[in-house]
MARFI-721214 format. One record per residue (C-alpha): residue number from 1; residue in one letter; x, y, z. Coordinates in steps of 0.001 Angstrom, whole numbers. Layout:
<loros>
+-----+--------+---------+---------+---------+
! num ! residu !    east !   north !      up !
+-----+--------+---------+---------+---------+
! NUM !      a !       X !       Y !       Z !
...
+-----+--------+---------+---------+---------+
</loros>
This chain:
<loros>
+-----+--------+---------+---------+---------+
! num ! residu !    east !   north !      up !
+-----+--------+---------+---------+---------+
!   1 !      x !    -225 !  -61839 !  -35169 !
!   2 !      x !    2507 !  -61956 !  -37787 !
!   3 !      x !    6065 !  -60469 !  -37040 !
!   4 !      x !    8700 !  -59088 !  -39156 !
!   5 !      x !   12496 !  -59121 !  -38823 !
!   6 !      x !   13783 !  -55588 !  -39605 !
!   7 !      x !   17590 !  -54638 !  -39835 !
!   8 !      x !   18109 !  -51769 !  -37450 !
!   9 !      x !   18652 !  -48304 !  -39310 !
!  10 !      x !   21348 !  -45936 !  -38313 !
!  11 !      x !   18390 !  -43485 !  -37548 !
!  12 !      x !   17212 !  -45783 !  -34955 !
!  13 !      x !   19969 !  -44952 !  -32461 !
!  14 !      x !   22324 !  -42283 !  -31285 !
!  15 !      x !   25711 !  -42584 !  -29524 !
!  16 !      x !   28425 !  -45212 !  -29491 !
!  17 !      x !   27116 !  -48679 !  -30309 !
!  18 !      x !   28748 !  -51761 !  -28687 !
!  19 !      x !   31187 !  -53622 !  -30989 !
!  20 !      x !   30649 !  -57059 !  -32369 !
!  21 !      x !   30775 !  -59865 !  -29851 !
!  22 !      x !   29297 !  -63269 !  -28719 !
!  23 !      x !   28780 !  -64782 !  -25435 !
!  24 !      x !   28044 !  -61462 !  -23879 !
!  25 !      x !   25047 !  -60621 !  -21581 !
!  26 !      x !   22279 !  -58034 !  -22183 !
!  27 !      x !   19795 !  -57493 !  -19376 !
!  28 !      x !   16797 !  -55135 !  -19096 !
!  29 !      x !   16984 !  -52546 !  -16092 !
!  30 !      x !   13260 !  -51946 !  -15585 !
!  31 !      x !   11753 !  -50389 !  -18785 !
!  32 !      x !   14444 !  -47640 !  -19123 !
!  33 !      x !   17631 !  -49380 !  -20207 !
!  34 !      x !   19345 !  -52478 !  -21544 !
!  35 !      x !   22905 !  -53102 !  -20160 !
!  36 !      x !   25289 !  -55038 !  -22378 !
!  37 !      x !   28349 !  -56525 !  -20628 !
!  38 !      x !   31437 !  -58575 !  -21726 !
!  39 !      x !   31695 !  -61139 !  -24436 !
!  40 !      x !   34163 !  -62433 !  -26960 !
!  41 !      x !   35501 !  -61489 !  -30334 !
!  42 !      x !   38489 !  -62716 !  -32237 !
!  43 !      x !   39727 !  -64765 !  -29114 !
!  44 !      x !   39593 !  -61518 !  -27105 !
!  45 !      x !   37497 !  -61223 !  -24034 !
!  46 !      x !   35789 !  -58103 !  -23231 !
!  47 !      x !   34975 !  -56267 !  -20018 !
!  48 !      x !   33239 !  -53154 !  -21363 !
!  49 !      x !   29783 !  -52011 !  -20204 !
!  50 !      x !   27417 !  -50452 !  -23026 !
!  51 !      x !   24026 !  -49111 !  -22205 !
!  52 !      x !   20992 !  -48528 !  -24410 !
!  53 !      x !   18802 !  -45755 !  -23012 !
!  54 !      x !   15407 !  -46793 !  -24376 !
!  55 !      x !   13427 !  -43595 !  -24155 !
!  56 !      x !   16186 !  -41517 !  -25751 !
!  57 !      x !   17336 !  -44213 !  -28151 !
!  58 !      x !   20839 !  -43642 !  -26970 !
!  59 !      x !   23811 !  -46069 !  -26839 !
!  60 !      x !   26548 !  -44936 !  -24401 !
!  61 !      x !   29335 !  -46270 !  -22345 !
!  62 !      x !   29073 !  -45195 !  -18690 !
!  63 !      x !   32132 !  -44161 !  -16612 !
!  64 !      x !   32016 !  -46879 !  -14054 !
!  65 !      x !   33725 !  -46737 !  -10681 !
!  66 !      x !   34102 !  -49629 !   -8275 !
!  67 !      x !   36291 !  -51660 !   -5812 !
!  68 !      x !   37159 !  -55246 !   -6433 !
!  69 !      x !   38666 !  -57476 !   -3747 !
!  70 !      x !   42231 !  -56881 !   -5414 !
!  71 !      x !   41617 !  -53217 !   -6269 !
!  72 !      x !   40139 !  -53615 !   -9738 !
!  73 !      x !   37463 !  -51320 !  -10879 !
!  74 !      x !   35010 !  -54004 !  -12315 !
!  75 !      x !   34759 !  -57634 !  -13353 !
!  76 !      x !   37853 !  -58981 !  -15562 !
!  77 !      x !   37134 !  -59559 !  -19284 !
!  78 !      x !   34890 !  -62611 !  -19663 !
!  79 !      x !   32235 !  -64321 !  -21759 !
!  80 !      x !   29547 !  -67036 !  -21220 !
!  81 !      x !   28789 !  -65698 !  -17721 !
!  82 !      x !   25465 !  -65166 !  -15967 !
!  83 !      x !   24027 !  -61797 !  -15679 !
!  84 !      x !   20635 !  -61109 !  -13882 !
!  85 !      x !   18990 !  -57932 !  -12904 !
!  86 !      x !   17041 !  -57210 !   -9710 !
!  87 !      x !   15736 !  -53762 !   -9464 !
!  88 !      x !   18585 !  -51266 !  -10552 !
!  89 !      x !   21278 !  -53819 !   -9875 !
!  90 !      x !   22972 !  -56133 !  -12364 !
!  91 !      x !   24526 !  -59331 !  -10826 !
!  92 !      x !   27374 !  -61131 !  -12660 !
!  93 !      x !   28678 !  -64530 !  -11795 !
!  94 !      x !   31404 !  -66778 !  -13459 !
!  95 !      x !   32116 !  -67007 !  -17134 !
!  96 !      x !   35403 !  -67831 !  -18945 !
!  97 !      x !   38289 !  -65721 !  -19668 !
!  98 !      x !   40691 !  -67641 !  -22031 !
!  99 !      x !   40819 !  -71184 !  -20725 !
! 100 !      x !   40108 !  -70299 !  -17134 !
! 101 !      x !   36559 !  -70838 !  -15659 !
! 102 !      x !   35688 !  -67960 !  -13193 !
! 103 !      x !   33824 !  -68037 !   -9950 !
! 104 !      x !   33863 !  -64417 !   -8923 !
! 105 !      x !   30716 !  -62482 !   -8038 !
! 106 !      x !   29946 !  -58924 !   -8801 !
! 107 !      x !   27074 !  -56354 !   -8653 !
! 108 !      x !   26677 !  -53169 !  -10752 !
! 109 !      x !   24562 !  -50374 !   -9493 !
! 110 !      x !   23132 !  -48838 !  -12541 !
! 111 !      x !   21849 !  -45723 !  -10797 !
! 112 !      x !   25437 !  -44540 !   -9918 !
! 113 !      x !   27317 !  -47036 !  -12367 !
! 114 !      x !   29354 !  -48580 !   -9504 !
! 115 !      x !   30757 !  -52057 !   -9497 !
! 116 !      x !   31244 !  -53948 !   -6272 !
! 117 !      x !   32811 !  -57411 !   -5966 !
! 118 !      x !   30753 !  -59305 !   -3353 !
! 119 !      x !   31890 !  -61602 !    -749 !
! 120 !      x !   29157 !  -64299 !    -625 !
! 121 !      x !   28425 !  -66764 !    1964 !
! 122 !      x !   26904 !  -70390 !    2153 !
! 123 !      x !   27211 !  -73092 !    -334 !
! 124 !      x !   29416 !  -71356 !   -2900 !
! 125 !      x !   29055 !  -72540 !   -6576 !
! 126 !      x !   32211 !  -73776 !   -8122 !
! 127 !      x !   33745 !  -71712 !  -10965 !
! 128 !      x !   31831 !  -72432 !  -14264 !
! 129 !      x !   30808 !  -71017 !  -17673 !
! 130 !      x !   27725 !  -71645 !  -19844 !
! 131 !      x !   25485 !  -71889 !  -16762 !
! 132 !      x !   22021 !  -70376 !  -16992 !
! 133 !      x !   20112 !  -68428 !  -14432 !
! 134 !      x !   16814 !  -66327 !  -13698 !
! 135 !      x !   15496 !  -63935 !  -11094 !
! 136 !      x !   12983 !  -65437 !   -8591 !
! 137 !      x !   10656 !  -62487 !   -7871 !
! 138 !      x !   12544 !  -59389 !   -6653 !
! 139 !      x !   15095 !  -60733 !   -4231 !
! 140 !      x !   16638 !  -64195 !   -5354 !
! 141 !      x !   18507 !  -65630 !   -8386 !
! 142 !      x !   18444 !  -69263 !   -9330 !
! 143 !      x !   21340 !  -70913 !  -11243 !
! 144 !      x !   21375 !  -74196 !  -12932 !
! 145 !      x !   24159 !  -76305 !  -14544 !
! 146 !      x !   27086 !  -75187 !  -16610 !
! 147 !      x !   30633 !  -76499 !  -17275 !
! 148 !      x !   33614 !  -76288 !  -14847 !
! 149 !      x !   36374 !  -77356 !  -17390 !
! 150 !      x !   36315 !  -80973 !  -16533 !
! 151 !      x !   32666 !  -82090 !  -16062 !
! 152 !      x !   29102 !  -81002 !  -16962 !
! 153 !      x !   27092 !  -79850 !  -14056 !
! 154 !      x !   23404 !  -80354 !  -12925 !
! 155 !      x !   23433 !  -78568 !   -9524 !
! 156 !      x !   20924 !  -75908 !   -8514 !
! 157 !      x !   21960 !  -72746 !   -6619 !
! 158 !      x !   19778 !  -70069 !   -5004 !
! 159 !      x !   21188 !  -66815 !   -4153 !
! 160 !      x !   19622 !  -64336 !   -1810 !
! 161 !      x !   20709 !  -60936 !   -2946 !
! 162 !      x !   20063 !  -59276 !     335 !
! 163 !      x !   22065 !  -61687 !    2557 !
! 164 !      x !   24423 !  -62611 !    -368 !
! 165 !      x !   24018 !  -66267 !     765 !
! 166 !      x !   24130 !  -68932 !   -1618 !
! 167 !      x !   22171 !  -72217 !   -1001 !
! 168 !      x !   22684 !  -75434 !   -2998 !
! 169 !      x !   19124 !  -76927 !   -3398 !
! 170 !      x !   18563 !  -80524 !   -2554 !
! 171 !      x !   16175 !  -81542 !   -5333 !
! 172 !      x !   14014 !  -84683 !   -5341 !
! 173 !      x !   13349 !  -86993 !   -8103 !
! 174 !      x !   15733 !  -87649 !  -11111 !
! 175 !      x !   17521 !  -84593 !  -12292 !
! 176 !      x !   17840 !  -83466 !  -15862 !
! 177 !      x !   21058 !  -84764 !  -17433 !
! 178 !      x !   24184 !  -82422 !  -16692 !
! 179 !      x !   24235 !  -79720 !  -19356 !
! 180 !      x !   25768 !  -76351 !  -20362 !
! 181 !      x !   24777 !  -73758 !  -23002 !
! 182 !      x !   21079 !  -74300 !  -21913 !
! 183 !      x !   18476 !  -71706 !  -21050 !
! 184 !      x !   16687 !  -71190 !  -17629 !
! 185 !      x !   13639 !  -69087 !  -17300 !
! 186 !      x !   11271 !  -68521 !  -14388 !
! 187 !      x !    7619 !  -68714 !  -15515 !
! 188 !      x !    5178 !  -68154 !  -12630 !
! 189 !      x !    6557 !  -70413 !   -9830 !
! 190 !      x !    8428 !  -72745 !  -12179 !
! 191 !      x !   12061 !  -72591 !  -13633 !
! 192 !      x !   11960 !  -73952 !  -17267 !
! 193 !      x !   15108 !  -75253 !  -18701 !
! 194 !      x !   15676 !  -76086 !  -22385 !
! 195 !      x !   18245 !  -77633 !  -24333 !
! 196 !      x !   22072 !  -77368 !  -23972 !
! 197 !      x !   25145 !  -79577 !  -24548 !
! 198 !      x !   25222 !  -82526 !  -22327 !
! 199 !      x !   28034 !  -84811 !  -20918 !
! 200 !      x !   30042 !  -86464 !  -23615 !
! 201 !      x !   28927 !  -83760 !  -26214 !
! 202 !      x !   25297 !  -84557 !  -27382 !
! 203 !      x !   23100 !  -81398 !  -27909 !
! 204 !      x !   19762 !  -81867 !  -26307 !
! 205 !      x !   16141 !  -80662 !  -26909 !
! 206 !      x !   14440 !  -81650 !  -23732 !
! 207 !      x !   12333 !  -79416 !  -21562 !
! 208 !      x !   12374 !  -79632 !  -17764 !
! 209 !      x !   10619 !  -77628 !  -15103 !
! 210 !      x !   11795 !  -77251 !  -11412 !
! 211 !      x !    9129 !  -76441 !   -8789 !
! 212 !      x !    9541 !  -75594 !   -5111 !
! 213 !      x !   11594 !  -72302 !   -5589 !
! 214 !      x !    8975 !  -69863 !   -4229 !
! 215 !      x !    8650 !  -69682 !    -564 !
! 216 !      x !    4806 !  -70041 !    -348 !
! 217 !      x !    5333 !  -73443 !   -2014 !
! 218 !      x !    5831 !  -75841 !     790 !
! 219 !      x !    6707 !  -78867 !   -1240 !
! 220 !      x !   10181 !  -80284 !   -1752 !
! 221 !      x !   11884 !  -78816 !   -4917 !
! 222 !      x !   11590 !  -81401 !   -7736 !
! 223 !      x !   12353 !  -81833 !  -11503 !
! 224 !      x !    9578 !  -82729 !  -13937 !
! 225 !      x !   10371 !  -83421 !  -17575 !
! 226 !      x !    7650 !  -81698 !  -19758 !
! 227 !      x !    6540 !  -83050 !  -23183 !
! 228 !      x !    4441 !  -80420 !  -24656 !
! 229 !      x !    2287 !  -80528 !  -27929 !
! 230 !      x !    3029 !  -78433 !  -30992 !
! 231 !      x !    6043 !  -77941 !  -33158 !
! 232 !      x !    8923 !  -78212 !  -30645 !
! 233 !      x !   12230 !  -76578 !  -31448 !
! 234 !      x !   15113 !  -78849 !  -32639 !
! 235 !      x !   17788 !  -79684 !  -30078 !
! 236 !      x !   20126 !  -76916 !  -29596 !
! 237 !      x !   22448 !  -74852 !  -27286 !
! 238 !      x !   23602 !  -71338 !  -27242 !
! 239 !      x !   20084 !  -70108 !  -28061 !
! 240 !      x !   18026 !  -67496 !  -26221 !
! 241 !      x !   14718 !  -67556 !  -24455 !
! 242 !      x !   13151 !  -64187 !  -23910 !
! 243 !      x !    9880 !  -63575 !  -21978 !
! 244 !      x !    7319 !  -61204 !  -23681 !
! 245 !      x !    3778 !  -61039 !  -22943 !
! 246 !      x !    1927 !  -64368 !  -22559 !
! 247 !      x !    4789 !  -66407 !  -24204 !
! 248 !      x !    8478 !  -67293 !  -24427 !
! 249 !      x !   10301 !  -66590 !  -27510 !
! 250 !      x !   13193 !  -68996 !  -28346 !
! 251 !      x !   15705 !  -67902 !  -31085 !
! 252 !      x !   18800 !  -69261 !  -32689 !
! 253 !      x !   21389 !  -71565 !  -31215 !
! 254 !      x !   23275 !  -74346 !  -32784 !
! 255 !      x !   22794 !  -78049 !  -33220 !
! 256 !      x !   24542 !  -80982 !  -34615 !
! 257 !      x !   24290 !  -81527 !  -38483 !
! 258 !      x !   23547 !  -85374 !  -38080 !
! 259 !      x !   25871 !  -88194 !  -38510 !
! 260 !      x !   26950 !  -87251 !  -42062 !
! 261 !      x !   28315 !  -83824 !  -40879 !
! 262 !      x !   31326 !  -83029 !  -38608 !
! 263 !      x !   29829 !  -79248 !  -38312 !
! 264 !      x !   27324 !  -77765 !  -36125 !
! 265 !      x !   24050 !  -76221 !  -37816 !
! 266 !      x !   23216 !  -72786 !  -36673 !
! 267 !      x !   19671 !  -71780 !  -36446 !
! 268 !      x !   17598 !  -68502 !  -37125 !
! 269 !      x !   14149 !  -69756 !  -36425 !
! 270 !      x !   11754 !  -68404 !  -33776 !
! 271 !      x !    9714 !  -70816 !  -31652 !
! 272 !      x !    7200 !  -69706 !  -29160 !
! 273 !      x !    6146 !  -71426 !  -25961 !
! 274 !      x !    2559 !  -70130 !  -25375 !
! 275 !      x !    2061 !  -69940 !  -21696 !
! 276 !      x !   -1670 !  -69811 !  -22098 !
! 277 !      x !   -2264 !  -72907 !  -24311 !
! 278 !      x !     881 !  -74638 !  -23008 !
! 279 !      x !    2130 !  -75723 !  -26430 !
! 280 !      x !    4902 !  -74886 !  -28876 !
! 281 !      x !    4260 !  -72866 !  -31884 !
! 282 !      x !    6236 !  -71297 !  -34663 !
! 283 !      x !    6384 !  -67659 !  -34726 !
! 284 !      x !    5073 !  -66464 !  -38180 !
! 285 !      x !    7791 !  -64137 !  -39594 !
! 286 !      x !    6936 !  -63068 !  -43144 !
! 287 !      x !   10385 !  -61865 !  -44307 !
! 288 !      x !   14157 !  -63031 !  -44338 !
! 289 !      x !   15375 !  -63559 !  -40778 !
! 290 !      x !   18820 !  -62426 !  -39625 !
! 291 !      x !   21833 !  -64762 !  -40354 !
! 292 !      x !   21747 !  -67904 !  -38077 !
! 293 !      x !   23798 !  -67599 !  -35054 !
! 294 !      x !   24263 !  -68586 !  -31338 !
! 295 !      x !   25581 !  -66855 !  -28235 !
! 296 !      x !   23693 !  -63762 !  -29181 !
! 297 !      x !   21332 !  -61624 !  -26896 !
! 298 !      x !   17673 !  -61028 !  -27535 !
! 299 !      x !   15905 !  -58458 !  -25249 !
! 300 !      x !   12355 !  -57405 !  -24996 !
! 301 !      x !   11550 !  -53649 !  -25210 !
! 302 !      x !    7832 !  -53209 !  -25143 !
! 303 !      x !    6283 !  -55160 !  -27862 !
! 304 !      x !    9615 !  -55237 !  -29869 !
! 305 !      x !   12710 !  -57423 !  -29430 !
! 306 !      x !   16244 !  -56366 !  -30000 !
! 307 !      x !   18869 !  -58799 !  -31287 !
! 308 !      x !   22385 !  -58231 !  -31015 !
! 309 !      x !   25685 !  -60091 !  -31957 !
! 310 !      x !   26278 !  -63668 !  -31814 !
! 311 !      x !   28599 !  -66254 !  -33667 !
! 312 !      x !   27954 !  -68695 !  -36451 !
! 313 !      x !   30939 !  -70890 !  -36284 !
! 314 !      x !   33189 !  -68579 !  -38542 !
! 315 !      x !   32216 !  -65030 !  -37939 !
! 316 !      x !   31227 !  -62803 !  -34955 !
! 317 !      x !   28377 !  -60367 !  -35340 !
! 318 !      x !   27839 !  -56779 !  -34286 !
! 319 !      x !   24551 !  -56254 !  -36196 !
! 320 !      x !   21252 !  -55059 !  -34582 !
! 321 !      x !   17819 !  -56267 !  -35696 !
! 322 !      x !   14257 !  -55583 !  -34603 !
! 323 !      x !   11786 !  -58265 !  -34370 !
! 324 !      x !    8345 !  -56428 !  -34446 !
! 325 !      x !    4653 !  -57017 !  -34914 !
! 326 !      x !    3481 !  -56456 !  -38545 !
! 327 !      x !    1499 !  -53119 !  -37454 !
! 328 !      x !    4617 !  -51744 !  -35757 !
! 329 !      x !    5954 !  -48352 !  -37465 !
! 330 !      x !    9425 !  -49999 !  -37866 !
! 331 !      x !    7776 !  -52739 !  -40097 !
! 332 !      x !    6682 !  -50025 !  -42623 !
! 333 !      x !   10319 !  -49600 !  -43474 !
! 334 !      x !   10284 !  -52956 !  -45384 !
! 335 !      x !    7718 !  -51693 !  -47708 !
! 336 !      x !    9875 !  -48831 !  -48874 !
! 337 !      x !   11980 !  -49530 !  -52052 !
! 338 !      x !   15394 !  -48406 !  -52268 !
! 339 !      x !   14181 !  -45827 !  -54709 !
! 340 !      x !   11800 !  -44402 !  -51947 !
! 341 !      x !   14924 !  -43948 !  -49783 !
! 342 !      x !   17356 !  -42622 !  -52385 !
! 343 !      x !   15881 !  -40673 !  -55186 !
! 344 !      x !   18966 !  -40988 !  -57400 !
! 345 !      x !   18470 !  -42770 !  -60682 !
! 346 !      x !   22149 !  -44006 !  -60577 !
! 347 !      x !   22357 !  -47462 !  -61817 !
! 348 !      x !   23673 !  -50103 !  -59659 !
! 349 !      x !   26681 !  -51888 !  -60898 !
! 350 !      x !   26932 !  -55584 !  -59840 !
! 351 !      x !   30323 !  -55957 !  -58145 !
! 352 !      x !   30880 !  -59481 !  -59055 !
! 353 !      x !   32749 !  -58176 !  -62291 !
! 354 !      x !   36486 !  -58640 !  -61615 !
! 355 !      x !   37588 !  -55408 !  -63375 !
! 356 !      x !   35365 !  -52320 !  -63621 !
! 357 !      x !   36212 !  -48620 !  -64217 !
! 358 !      x !   33624 !  -46110 !  -63177 !
! 359 !      x !   33357 !  -42648 !  -64761 !
! 360 !      x !   31681 !  -39781 !  -62880 !
! 361 !      x !   30183 !  -37250 !  -65316 !
! 362 !      x !   31694 !  -33801 !  -65634 !
! 363 !      x !   28241 !  -32289 !  -64585 !
! 364 !      x !   28286 !  -33887 !  -61093 !
! 365 !      x !   28196 !  -31134 !  -58407 !
! 366 !      x !   30711 !  -31164 !  -55773 !
! 367 !      x !   29529 !  -31675 !  -52239 !
! 368 !      x !   31010 !  -30361 !  -49129 !
! 369 !      x !   33196 !  -32874 !  -47242 !
! 370 !      x !   35334 !  -32323 !  -44028 !
! 371 !      x !   38991 !  -33053 !  -43857 !
! 372 !      x !   40160 !  -36210 !  -42024 !
! 373 !      x !   41485 !  -34074 !  -39230 !
! 374 !      x !   38193 !  -32417 !  -38721 !
! 375 !      x !   36282 !  -35851 !  -38920 !
! 376 !      x !   36275 !  -36834 !  -34928 !
! 377 !      x !   34117 !  -39651 !  -35606 !
! 378 !      x !   36460 !  -41133 !  -38291 !
! 379 !      x !   39463 !  -40786 !  -35993 !
! 380 !      x !   37436 !  -42334 !  -33045 !
! 381 !      x !   36643 !  -45348 !  -35010 !
! 382 !      x !   40208 !  -45569 !  -36508 !
! 383 !      x !   41636 !  -45487 !  -32918 !
! 384 !      x !   39228 !  -48066 !  -31946 !
! 385 !      x !   40208 !  -50400 !  -34870 !
! 386 !      x !   43962 !  -50017 !  -34801 !
! 387 !      x !   44691 !  -49015 !  -31238 !
! 388 !      x !   46921 !  -46083 !  -31910 !
! 389 !      x !   48302 !  -43944 !  -34652 !
! 390 !      x !   50958 !  -41084 !  -34566 !
! 391 !      x !   49262 !  -38955 !  -37230 !
! 392 !      x !   45785 !  -38123 !  -38630 !
! 393 !      x !   46636 !  -39440 !  -42013 !
! 394 !      x !   48137 !  -42784 !  -40561 !
! 395 !      x !   44892 !  -43267 !  -38579 !
! 396 !      x !   42752 !  -42566 !  -41870 !
! 397 !      x !   44929 !  -44905 !  -44018 !
! 398 !      x !   44792 !  -47828 !  -41544 !
! 399 !      x !   41008 !  -47453 !  -41340 !
! 400 !      x !   40672 !  -47519 !  -45121 !
! 401 !      x !   42855 !  -50663 !  -45198 !
! 402 !      x !   40376 !  -52133 !  -42398 !
! 403 !      x !   37435 !  -51205 !  -44694 !
! 404 !      x !   39015 !  -52604 !  -47743 !
! 405 !      x !   39394 !  -56089 !  -46085 !
! 406 !      x !   35959 !  -55793 !  -44447 !
! 407 !      x !   32613 !  -57391 !  -45283 !
! 408 !      x !   29300 !  -55867 !  -44835 !
! 409 !      x !   28331 !  -58317 !  -42025 !
! 410 !      x !   31420 !  -57189 !  -40158 !
! 411 !      x !   30818 !  -53464 !  -40519 !
! 412 !      x !   29329 !  -52056 !  -37263 !
! 413 !      x !   26751 !  -49373 !  -37087 !
! 414 !      x !   29166 !  -46762 !  -35631 !
! 415 !      x !   31420 !  -47300 !  -38647 !
! 416 !      x !   28832 !  -46445 !  -41248 !
! 417 !      x !   28665 !  -42701 !  -40796 !
! 418 !      x !   32425 !  -42242 !  -41128 !
! 419 !      x !   32480 !  -44745 !  -44009 !
! 420 !      x !   29849 !  -42676 !  -45929 !
! 421 !      x !   31819 !  -39451 !  -45406 !
! 422 !      x !   35131 !  -40992 !  -46419 !
! 423 !      x !   33545 !  -42461 !  -49634 !
! 424 !      x !   32265 !  -39109 !  -50539 !
! 425 !      x !   35561 !  -37541 !  -49567 !
! 426 !      x !   37657 !  -39896 !  -51759 !
! 427 !      x !   35069 !  -39380 !  -54767 !
! 428 !      x !   35365 !  -35570 !  -54351 !
! 429 !      x !   39240 !  -35609 !  -54404 !
! 430 !      x !   39784 !  -38227 !  -57145 !
! 431 !      x !   36857 !  -37453 !  -59561 !
! 432 !      x !   34974 !  -34277 !  -58978 !
! 433 !      x !   37896 !  -31898 !  -58306 !
! 434 !      x !   39834 !  -33457 !  -61223 !
! 435 !      x !   36778 !  -32662 !  -63344 !
! 436 !      x !   35818 !  -35628 !  -65514 !
! 437 !      x !   38900 !  -37736 !  -64838 !
! 438 !      x !   38583 !  -41409 !  -63721 !
! 439 !      x !   40521 !  -43621 !  -61637 !
! 440 !      x !   41486 !  -46741 !  -63786 !
! 441 !      x !   40489 !  -49997 !  -62024 !
! 442 !      x !   40647 !  -52154 !  -64766 !
! 443 !      x !   40275 !  -52787 !  -68486 !
! 444 !      x !   36431 !  -52470 !  -69201 !
! 445 !      x !   34622 !  -49309 !  -68779 !
! 446 !      x !   31043 !  -48396 !  -67666 !
! 447 !      x !   29333 !  -45548 !  -69227 !
! 448 !      x !   29405 !  -42226 !  -67433 !
! 449 !      x !   25780 !  -42360 !  -66779 !
! 450 !      x !   26363 !  -45226 !  -64166 !
! 451 !      x !   27377 !  -43086 !  -61185 !
! 452 !      x !   28039 !  -43819 !  -57501 !
! 453 !      x !   24684 !  -44366 !  -55874 !
! 454 !      x !   25545 !  -42837 !  -52458 !
! 455 !      x !   27577 !  -39673 !  -53282 !
! 456 !      x !   24551 !  -37358 !  -52710 !
! 457 !      x !   23419 !  -39025 !  -49440 !
! 458 !      x !   23354 !  -36421 !  -46748 !
! 459 !      x !   22891 !  -38495 !  -43810 !
! 460 !      x !   23266 !  -42105 !  -42835 !
! 461 !      x !   19514 !  -42236 !  -41844 !
! 462 !      x !   18662 !  -42145 !  -45580 !
! 463 !      x !   20530 !  -45564 !  -45932 !
! 464 !      x !   18798 !  -48964 !  -45535 !
! 465 !      x !   20962 !  -51573 !  -43834 !
! 466 !      x !   20823 !  -53617 !  -46929 !
! 467 !      x !   22558 !  -50697 !  -48838 !
! 468 !      x !   25762 !  -51143 !  -46781 !
! 469 !      x !   26880 !  -54104 !  -48914 !
! 470 !      x !   26725 !  -51869 !  -51958 !
! 471 !      x !   28205 !  -48942 !  -50290 !
! 472 !      x !   31116 !  -51067 !  -49099 !
! 473 !      x !   31625 !  -52384 !  -52638 !
! 474 !      x !   31747 !  -49022 !  -54160 !
! 475 !      x !   34156 !  -47833 !  -51505 !
! 476 !      x !   36383 !  -50485 !  -52234 !
! 477 !      x !   36508 !  -49472 !  -55901 !
! 478 !      x !   37813 !  -46021 !  -55029 !
! 479 !      x !   39863 !  -46474 !  -51967 !
+-----+--------+---------+---------+---------+
</loros>
């Protein structure tokens, strides 16, 4: 079946969306929710927990309680950690905060939103980041590899989540080369490891299987390198492998640009490992995929996949995308033209012109807009962006300055609604109240029939995600 990438619409969600980040974790808790934890943005490590309630399509931040060994409520800020769910629990190990590799071990009970730092036993793994792990059944977790700050690792640890005992596996045969930034996924009774960055820096595209992890298998644990038929993915690290139905879906990551290039190449292709035919296949996607990225998350929600965040070497993303079968109701969105969403016949003005003045006709009706002091969502976003402000006006002005410097890809979904209202607020003040007057923005003038496209939008659910670039461009003309 063909699949389609569809940008998430503001109408898909309610609540407070997670901010942009990479190197975070996102795990499914049963079929009811996805828990996003930690990550990195602008050299700042995060320790927040954001939850997507699948049934209610609601994003929220739970008030977590907890007790760390040193009195802290939850894990310290980190990225590139492992996060695995067992029943209603999410286990966190390791990761990085600034230049420090972490070796602490936490569990979050998502029924009561309580963190506990765990004192574990046995063969404790060394602190590390960029390791990969997977659940074995409903009790154990297997972790492989990573980077301890000095060397690449190829060790295998199994954690019993009941006894909290770690066991380092003695594995027969030649192990895979040490690596970090790889993926590790349990399929039936085997752990499949793909890709990663190896010792000395090469990015790899090898696939390995580890047997002997399941108790009913009496054989010694052992590695086997697999060479499968089909269109294998190019070597990469920082990708995701997500299990859905009878196949594994690999997306994104980054690889080397070849000997002529100093820079990594970031990917946005989808490659499927079909568990029935045991071969690689390219997933047929009939439209434009999201921007290439690595260190994102891709979670399976029924027949859909939800992509969030990531990094492309320059920018950190906070966008949300659906990957859906072509018969999914979300896919029908792509067939709707902008005219179907917004019935206005206003002409879109290309904003590559350096100087443009736009007139709003005298006949344009005034719409009702709230004052900044009443716009609680505007103030909440402003405080999130600037940290603190002494007055409402100061907060609004700081947020406007932030939006003037923003790009459409850096705007988060939670900013869109207050951005639209502020856009309408400024037009109402500058143009409509001063009937027929215009704010000079340059030397040339566009005819009065070319008006703002989004002035009459009543709700952000009427916007398409690809309208955001145009909305932001028009906002910059008036702010």
